[in-house]
C-alpha positions in Angstrom: -0.1 0.1 0.1 2.9 2.3 0.6 5.2 1.6 -2.3 6.9 5.2 -2.5 6.3 5.1 -5.9 5.1 8.6 -7.6 4.5 7.7 -11.1 4.1 10.0 -14.4 4.1 7.5 -17.1 3.8 8.8 -20.7 5.6 12.1 -19.7 7.9 13.2 -22.4 9.2 16.2 -20.6 11.4 17.0 -17.6 9.2 19.2 -15.6 9.0 20.4 -11.8 6.5 17.7 -11.3 8.9 15.3 -12.8 11.8 16.3 -10.4 9.4 16.3 -7.3 8.2 12.8 -8.2 11.7 11.5 -8.6 12.9 13.3 -5.5 10.5 11.7 -3.3 10.5 8.2 -4.8 14.3 8.0 -4.7 14.3 9.0 -1.0 12.0 6.2 -0.2 14.2 3.6 -2.1 17.5 4.9 -0.7 15.7 4.4 2.7 14.8 0.8 1.6 18.3 0.0 0.5 20.2 2.1 3.0 21.3 -0.8 5.4 22.2 -3.1 2.5 24.3 -0.5 0.8 26.2 0.1 4.2 27.0 -3.5 4.3 28.9 -3.1 1.0 30.9 -0.2 2.1 34.5 -1.1 2.0 36.1 1.5 0.0 37.4 4.1 0.3 37.3 3.1 3.9 35.2 0.1 5.4 33.0 2.5 7.8 29.7 0.9 6.8 28.1 4.5 6.1 27.7 4.8 2.4 24.0 4.2 2.3 23.2 6.4 5.1 25.4 9.1 3.8 23.5 9.0 0.4 20.2 8.8 2.2 21.1 11.9 4.3 22.5 14.0 1.3 19.4 13.0 -0.9 17.0 13.8 2.1 18.8 17.4 2.5 18.1 18.0 -1.1 14.6 17.1 -0.9 14.0 19.3 2.0 15.6 22.2 0.2 13.2 21.9 -2.8 10.3 24.6 -2.0 6.8 23.8 -2.2 4.5 25.8 -4.4 5.1 27.2 -8.2 8.5 26.9 -9.4 10.2 27.4 -12.6 12.2 24.5 -13.7 15.5 26.4 -13.2 14.6 27.4 -9.7 13.5 24.0 -8.7 16.7 22.3 -9.9 18.9 25.3 -8.3 17.3 24.9 -5.3 17.7 20.8 -5.2 21.2 21.0 -6.2 22.1 23.7 -3.5 20.3 21.3 -0.9 22.4 18.3 -2.1 25.5 20.6 -1.6 24.8 21.9 1.7 23.9 18.6 2.9 26.3 16.3 1.4 27.9 13.8 3.9 30.8 11.3 3.5 32.7 10.8 0.0 29.7 9.2 -1.8 27.4 12.1 -0.8 29.7 14.8 -1.9 30.1 13.2 -5.2 26.3 12.6 -5.4 25.7 16.5 -5.0 28.1 17.2 -7.7 26.1 14.9 -10.0 22.9 16.5 -8.9 24.1 20.0 -9.4 26.0 19.5 -12.7 23.0 17.7 -14.2 20.4 20.2 -13.2 22.6 23.0 -14.5 23.1 21.3 -17.9 19.3 20.8 -18.0 18.6 24.2 -17.2 20.7 25.3 -20.2 19.6 22.7 -22.6 15.8 23.2 -21.9 15.4 27.0 -21.2 11.7 27.4 -20.2 9.3 27.8 -17.5 7.7 24.4 -16.5 6.3 25.4 -13.2 2.9 23.8 -13.2 2.0 22.1 -16.7 3.4 18.8 -17.0 2.6 18.7 -20.7 3.7 22.4 -21.5 4.8 22.9 -25.0 8.7 23.4 -25.1 9.8 27.3 -25.8 12.8 27.4 -28.1 14.5 24.2 -27.1 18.1 23.6 -27.8 17.7 20.0 -28.5 15.1 17.0 -27.8 14.2 16.2 -24.4 15.8 12.8 -24.4 19.2 14.2 -26.2 19.0 16.8 -23.3 18.8 14.4 -20.5 21.4 12.1 -22.0 23.6 15.2 -22.3 23.1 16.3 -18.8 24.2 12.8 -17.5 27.3 13.1 -19.3 28.1 16.4 -18.4 27.5 15.4 -14.7 29.5 12.5 -14.8 32.4 14.5 -16.4 32.0 17.1 -13.6 32.3 14.3 -10.8 35.3 13.0 -12.3 36.8 16.8 -12.4 36.0 17.1 -8.8 38.0 14.3 -7.4 41.6 14.8 -6.9 42.5 11.3 -8.2 39.6 9.3 -9.8 39.5 5.6 -9.3 37.6 3.3 -11.7 35.4 0.6 -10.2 33.6 3.3 -8.2 30.5 5.4 -8.5 32.3 7.7 -11.0 32.6 4.6 -13.3 28.8 3.9 -12.9 27.8 7.4 -13.5 29.9 7.5 -16.7 28.5 4.1 -17.9 24.8 5.7 -17.3 25.6 8.6 -19.5 27.0 6.4 -22.3 24.1 4.4 -22.4 21.7 7.2 -22.2 23.5 8.9 -25.0 23.5 5.8 -27.4 19.7 5.5 -26.8 19.1 9.2 -27.6 21.3 9.1 -30.7 19.0 6.1 -31.7 15.8 8.4 -31.5 14.5 6.7 -28.4 11.9 8.2 -26.0 12.6 9.9 -22.8 11.7 6.8 -20.9 13.6 4.9 -23.1 16.6 6.8 -22.7 16.3 6.5 -18.7 15.9 2.8 -19.1 19.0 2.6 -21.2 20.9 4.6 -18.6 19.8 2.1 -15.8 20.6 -0.9 -17.5 24.1 0.4 -18.3 24.4 1.5 -14.7 23.6 -2.1 -13.4 25.9 -3.7 -15.9 28.7 -1.3 -14.9 28.1 -1.8 -11.2 28.4 -5.7 -11.3 32.1 -5.1 -12.8 33.2 -3.0 -10.1 34.1 -5.8 -8.0 36.8 -6.9 -10.7 37.9 -3.3 -11.2 38.8 -2.6 -7.8 41.0 -4.8 -5.8 39.7 -4.2 -2.3 36.3 -4.9 -3.7 37.2 -8.0 -5.3 38.8 -9.4 -1.9 35.8 -8.5 0.0 33.5 -9.9 -2.4 31.3 -6.9 -3.0 30.3 -4.2 -5.6 31.0 -0.7 -4.9 28.7 0.8 -2.4 28.2 4.3 -4.0 27.7 2.7 -7.4 25.0 0.6 -5.8 23.5 3.7 -4.4 23.5 5.4 -7.9 21.7 2.6 -9.4 19.0 2.9 -6.9 18.6 6.7 -7.7 18.7 6.2 -11.4 16.2 3.4 -11.0 13.7 5.6 -9.2 13.7 7.9 -12.2 12.9 4.9 -14.5 9.7 4.3 -12.0 8.4 7.6 -12.4 8.7 7.7 -16.1 7.5 4.1 -16.7 4.9 3.9 -14.0 6.3 0.6 -13.1 7.9 -0.1 -9.6 11.6 -0.5 -10.3 13.3 -2.2 -7.2 16.7 -2.2 -7.5 18.2 -5.3 -5.5 21.6 -4.5 -4.1 23.7 -7.2 -4.9 25.0 -9.2 -1.9 28.4 -10.3 -0.8 29.9 -12.9 -3.0 32.8 -15.4 -1.9 35.7 -13.0 -0.9 39.0 -13.8 -3.1 42.0 -13.7 -1.1 42.5 -11.7 2.1 39.5 -9.6 3.1 39.5 -6.4 2.1 38.1 -4.7 5.0 41.3 -3.0 6.8 41.7 0.1 8.5 45.0 1.0 6.8 45.1 4.5 5.5 44.2 8.0 6.9 42.8 8.2 10.5 40.3 10.9 10.0 37.6 12.2 7.6 37.4 16.0 7.1 34.6 17.8 5.8 33.4 21.4 5.6 31.9 24.0 3.6 34.1 26.5 2.0 33.4 30.1 0.8 36.1 30.7 -1.7 37.0 32.1 -5.3 36.3 29.5 -8.2 39.7 30.2 -9.6 41.4 29.2 -6.4 39.8 25.7 -6.1 41.8 23.7 -8.7 45.0 24.2 -6.9 43.3 23.9 -3.5 42.3 20.5 -4.6 45.7 19.4 -5.5 47.2 20.7 -2.2 44.6 18.6 -0.3 45.7 15.5 -2.6 49.0 15.9 -0.9 47.6 15.6 2.6 45.6 12.3 2.2 43.3 10.6 -0.3 39.6 10.6 -1.3 39.7 14.2 -1.9 36.6 15.8 -3.4 35.8 19.3 -3.8 32.3 20.2 -5.4 30.4 23.3 -5.8 30.7 26.7 -7.6 29.7 30.4 -7.5 32.1 30.8 -4.4 30.4 28.0 -2.3 32.2 24.6 -2.0 31.9 21.5 -0.3 35.2 19.9 0.7 36.1 16.1 1.6 39.4 14.5 2.4 40.7 11.6 4.4 44.0 12.7 6.0 46.1 12.0 9.2 46.9 16.2 9.3 43.3 17.5 10.3 44.9 21.0 11.1 46.6 21.2 7.7 43.3 20.3 6.0 41.4 23.1 7.5 44.3 26.0 7.3 44.7 25.2 3.4 40.9 26.2 3.2 41.5 29.3 5.3 44.4 30.1 3.1 41.8 30.7 0.2 38.4 31.4 2.0 36.4 30.8 4.9 35.6 27.4 6.2 32.6 26.6 8.0 30.1 23.9 9.3 33.5 21.8 9.9 33.1 17.9 10.7 35.9 15.6 11.7 35.2 12.2 12.2 37.8 9.7 13.8 37.4 6.4 11.9 38.4 4.3 15.1 35.9 6.1 17.2 33.2 4.6 15.0 33.7 1.1 16.2 35.6 1.6 19.6 33.7 4.2 21.8 32.3 3.2 25.2 29.7 5.8 26.2 29.1 6.9 29.8 25.8 6.1 31.5 22.7 8.0 30.6 19.7 7.5 28.0 17.2 9.3 26.3 13.9 8.1 24.3 12.7 10.3 21.6 9.5 9.7 20.0 7.7 10.9 16.8 4.1 11.9 17.7 1.1 12.8 15.6 -0.7 15.2 17.9 -0.8 17.2 21.0 -2.1 14.8 23.1 0.0 12.0 22.2 2.8 14.5 22.5 1.6 14.9 26.3 1.3 11.1 26.8 4.8 10.4 25.6 6.4 13.4 27.5 4.9 12.4 30.8 6.2 8.9 30.3 9.9 10.6 30.0 10.2 10.7 26.2 11.2 13.8 24.1 9.0 14.3 21.4 9.2 15.5 17.7 6.1 16.4 15.8 5.2 14.1 12.8 2.5 12.2 11.6 0.1 12.2 8.7 1.2 14.7 6.0 4.2 15.6 7.9 7.1 13.5 7.6 9.8 13.8 10.2 13.4 14.5 8.8 16.5 13.0 9.9 17.9 16.4 10.5 15.2 16.8 13.2 16.0 13.6 14.7 19.6 14.4 14.8 19.3 17.6 16.4 16.9 16.2 19.1 19.8 13.8 19.8 22.2 16.4 19.9 20.0 18.4 22.2 19.5 15.4 24.5 23.3 15.1 25.0 22.6 11.5 26.0 25.3 8.8 24.9 22.5 6.3 24.9 19.2 7.0 22.8 16.1 4.9 21.9 14.2 6.0 19.0 10.4 5.5 18.6 9.3 6.6 14.8 5.7 5.6 15.3 4.8 5.2 11.8 6.2 3.4 8.7 7.3 6.4 6.9 9.4 7.7 9.8 11.2 4.2 10.6 13.6 4.6 7.4 14.4 8.1 8.5 14.9 7.1 12.1 17.3 4.2 11.0 19.2 6.7 9.0 19.5 8.9 11.9 20.5 6.2 14.1 23.3 5.3 11.7 24.6 9.1 11.5 24.6 9.3 15.3 26.6 6.1 16.0 29.5 7.6 13.7 29.8 10.2 16.7 30.1 7.5 19.2 26.4 7.5 20.4 24.8 4.3 21.2 21.3 4.2 19.5 18.4 1.9 19.1 15.6 2.1 16.7 12.5 0.3 18.1 10.4 -0.5 15.0 7.0 1.1 16.1 4.9 1.4 13.1 2.0 3.1 14.9 1.3 5.7 17.8 -0.2 3.0 19.8 2.7 0.6 19.5 4.9 3.5 20.7 2.7 4.1 23.8 3.1 0.3 24.5 6.7 0.5 24.2 7.1 3.6 26.2 5.2 2.1 29.1 7.7 -0.4 29.9 10.6 2.1 29.6 12.9 1.9 32.6 16.2 4.0 32.6 17.6 1.8 35.5 18.0 -1.3 33.2 20.9 -1.8 31.1 20.6 -0.4 27.6 20.1 -3.8 26.0 17.5 -5.1 28.5 15.4 -2.1 28.2 15.6 -2.1 24.2 14.5 -5.8 24.5 11.5 -4.9 26.8 10.5 -1.9 24.5 10.8 -4.1 21.3 8.8 -6.7 22.9 5.9 -4.4 24.1 5.8 -2.8 20.7 6.0 -6.1 18.6 3.3 -7.6 20.9 0.7 -4.6 20.2 -1.5 -4.9 17.1 -2.8 -1.7 15.8 -5.6 -0.3 13.7 -7.5 2.8 13.1 -10.4 4.3 11.2 -10.6 7.2 8.8 -12.8 8.9 6.1 -11.8 8.6 2.3 -10.8 11.8 0.6 -10.9 10.8 -2.7 -11.9 7.6 -4.7 -9.2 5.1 -4.7 -8.5 1.2 -4.9 -7.5 0.0 -1.5 -6.9 -3.7 -0.3 -10.3 -3.7 0.7 -11.7 -2.8 -2.8 -12.7 0.4 -4.4 -13.7 3.3 -1.9 -15.6 6.5 -2.6 -15.2 10.0 -1.1 -16.8 9.9 2.3 -16.6 6.3 3.0 -15.7 5.0 6.3 -12.3 3.0 6.1 -10.9 0.5 8.7 -7.2 -0.3 9.0 -5.7 -3.2 10.5 -1.9 -3.6 10.8 -1.4 -0.8 8.4 -3.5 -2.2 5.7 -6.9 -1.1 4.5 -9.1 -3.8 5.7 -12.8 -3.0 5.4 -15.0 -0.2 3.8 -18.4 0.8 5.1 -20.7 3.7 5.2 -20.5 4.4 8.8 -17.5 5.1 10.9 -18.9 3.4 14.1 -19.4 0.3 12.0 -15.7 0.6 10.7 -14.6 0.9 14.3 -16.5 -2.2 15.4 -15.0 -4.0 12.6 -11.5 -3.1 13.2 -11.9 -4.0 17.0 -13.6 -7.3 16.5 -10.5 -8.2 14.0 -7.8 -7.0 16.3 -9.4 -9.0 19.2 -9.9 -12.0 17.0 -6.1 -12.7 17.8 -6.4 -12.4 21.4 -5.7 -9.5 23.9 -5.8 -8.2 27.4 -5.9 -4.4 26.9 -7.6 -2.3 24.1 -6.3 1.1 23.8 -8.4 3.9 21.8 -6.8 7.1 20.9 -9.1 10.0 19.8 -8.3 12.3 17.1 -8.5 16.0 17.0 -12.0 16.2 15.6 -13.3 13.0 16.8 -16.8 12.9 18.1 -16.7 11.7 21.6 -19.6 9.5 21.2 -17.7 7.4 18.5 -14.9 6.4 21.3 -17.6 5.8 23.9 -19.6 3.6 21.4 -16.5 1.7 20.8 -15.8 1.3 24.5 -19.5 -0.1 25.2 -18.9 -2.6 22.3 -15.8 -4.0 23.9 -17.4 -4.3 27.4 -20.6 -6.1 25.9 -18.8 -8.6 23.9 -15.4 -9.0 25.6 -15.6 -8.4 29.3 -12.0 -10.1 29.7 -10.7 -7.0 27.8 -9.9 -3.8 29.7 -10.0 -0.6 27.9 -8.3 2.6 28.1 -9.1 6.0 26.3 -6.5 8.7 25.4 -7.1 12.1 23.8 -4.4 11.9 21.0 -5.2 15.0 19.0 -4.0 13.4 15.7 -5.2 14.5 12.2 -7.0 12.4 9.6 -7.7 9.6 12.0 -10.5 9.9 14.4 -9.8 6.8 16.2 -6.2 4.9 16.7 -6.8 1.5 18.1 -4.1 -1.0 19.7 -4.3 -4.2 21.4 -1.8 -5.7 23.6 
């Protein structure tokens, strides 16, 4: 039901709507593949964060894309700048360069205002849409190679160039925009499989390049948007390693990243100076703003050379050894994503810190990271409390672990599961024991809800019409009725059909109090062995949230 696919099949123009759909779809798919990509990460250092860094970089780009009416040029400029400012890690910085360069080239090739109409007629096009897209991919690949001080084949650079080559061949053959995209993805996938043999450290570990895998996921999302078909990119698993395992910690001890305000004409020499200090040197950007990345043993020199030509800021230094060898002092925080004011009060009373999320407002990784930083706790438990926030919480947890923080994500997919978990939280327990208790409480809670259909649509329960009452059981639409009370009774009966001793009802912001009262009477009349508690949650869209423990 929640695939993440935002499709615009049949579209033959790159518009703001296509960019938004691609951005959202790619973010969901990177969230799905994040852990698998992290596990592939052995180059340039085996720090297991490439998938997370790609996700955080892409999320920053998505967050920077303003809502409302925009020209195509305005949209891609905002998206590219967001990626540049939010880039994390070697792979994220290279990806930000690919995004920015591709967008700038598209704006040059397709100079028109495409703010609202997906089928707008091209005004004074310099080339056809498929050719413009292929040319932009080639320009982006060349720019990414140029941003790296010492380009290495068998990396995401190789995959990017292969995608551009495949797209160019298809465009020259007169293929459609969707077919050009398909050709780019196919070429990227083929290049990805060959990276294992191109780079010795990948061959020894038996993996493909992690950054390249992420790029294939991103390109596959565009294919999904243009074809209307879900393109689920399966990240290749490890094969049998050949020779000694490639996962060693040899090389520079620190990763240094910062933004740099500096004249464009100073950057080429600066990039070469950094190359003398270490490896994995990537400097991307333009128009006076640059994102700098280097692995080095001399942190001071890496920053001082930036001072020589401009103003470094937002400096981040990571000691690779600390990512796996840090024992935090005692202390613990629980951070919960909540969907309403009443729910916020309930979680806070139980000792949690809260972030507002819920339907229509996805919590961002940045918000979670800021909340974790604010807590100053070395041990943190995250309660995402909805499916959309689960991948966000996992990404935030991985990023926080790089700073030596111990983080556990309890996979709560509903607010009522979060309430069940926080109810058994005990800060006096060991971290592991507390996580086990919270996970068990959440896992033993079945969840449901009732809502009103706001449009005609197909659901798992069949076709619904505007105004129908919908019953949700464990995340899927399970029944459609004309009456909200009837839907609530149906959800409760299905949840209790699997057993249970406690039924929790959370009322929504605009819910009729009589609805919860009717459900409570229904349960007491038919299941006298079940206790019922009712809370005012204040959530939107769902008059009732229901949990059974």
